[in-house]
C-alpha positions in Angstrom: -5.6 17.5 20.9 -5.0 14.4 23.0 -1.6 13.8 24.3 0.0 10.4 23.8 3.1 8.9 25.2 5.0 6.7 22.8 8.2 4.6 23.3 10.7 4.8 20.4 13.7 2.7 19.7 17.0 4.5 19.8 17.1 4.5 16.0 13.7 5.9 15.7 14.5 8.7 18.3 17.6 9.5 16.3 15.7 9.8 13.1 13.1 12.1 14.7 15.9 14.2 16.1 17.6 14.4 12.8 14.5 15.4 11.0 13.8 18.2 13.5 17.4 19.4 13.4 17.2 19.5 9.6 14.6 22.3 9.9 12.0 20.3 8.0 10.0 19.9 11.1 9.6 22.2 14.1 9.3 19.4 16.6 8.9 15.7 17.2 5.1 15.9 17.1 5.2 17.2 13.5 7.5 14.3 12.6 5.1 11.7 14.1 2.0 13.3 12.6 3.7 13.3 9.2 4.6 9.6 9.6 1.0 8.8 10.6 -0.3 10.7 7.5 2.1 8.5 5.4 0.7 5.4 7.0 -2.9 6.5 6.3 -2.0 7.1 2.6 -0.3 3.7 2.5 -3.3 2.0 4.0 -5.7 3.7 1.5 -3.4 2.5 -1.4 -3.3 -1.0 -0.1 -7.0 -1.1 0.4 -7.5 0.2 -3.2 -5.1 -2.5 -4.5 -7.0 -5.2 -2.6 -10.3 -4.0 -3.9 -8.9 -4.1 -7.5 -7.7 -7.6 -7.0 -11.0 -8.7 -5.6 -12.7 -7.1 -8.6 -10.4 -9.0 -11.0 -11.1 -12.2 -9.1 -14.8 -11.6 -9.4 -14.4 -11.1 -13.1 -12.3 -14.2 -13.4 -14.8 -16.3 -11.5 -17.6 -15.0 -13.7 -15.6 -15.9 -16.8 -15.1 -19.4 -15.4 -18.8 -19.7 -14.7 -19.8 -18.7 -18.2 -17.0 -20.7 -19.8 -15.4 -17.6 -21.3 -11.8 -18.6 -20.6 -8.7 -20.0 -22.2 -6.6 -22.8 -21.0 -2.9 -22.0 -21.0 -0.9 -24.0 -23.5 2.5 -23.4 -24.8 1.0 -22.4 -28.1 -1.8 -20.1 -26.7 0.1 -16.9 -27.5 0.8 -18.1 -31.0 -2.9 -18.8 -31.4 -3.8 -15.3 -30.1 -1.4 -13.7 -32.5 -3.0 -15.5 -35.4 
């Protein structure tokens, strides 16, 4: 495994130390790896959200192109209920 040197703020270093002292992690490397796994998961989730938004935008653009849309008016929801 490659070795990396990182610079942490005092607050970050304290957090790493607390987590190791809690017994949840055996050492600082485990804390950092877990943090990176969290970031990877967050990135995947954000990518999925962005893809969903792009899909919704594509659907909306297609609806506009085909004229299959509704203009918002104050009575639109009343009209839908009827």
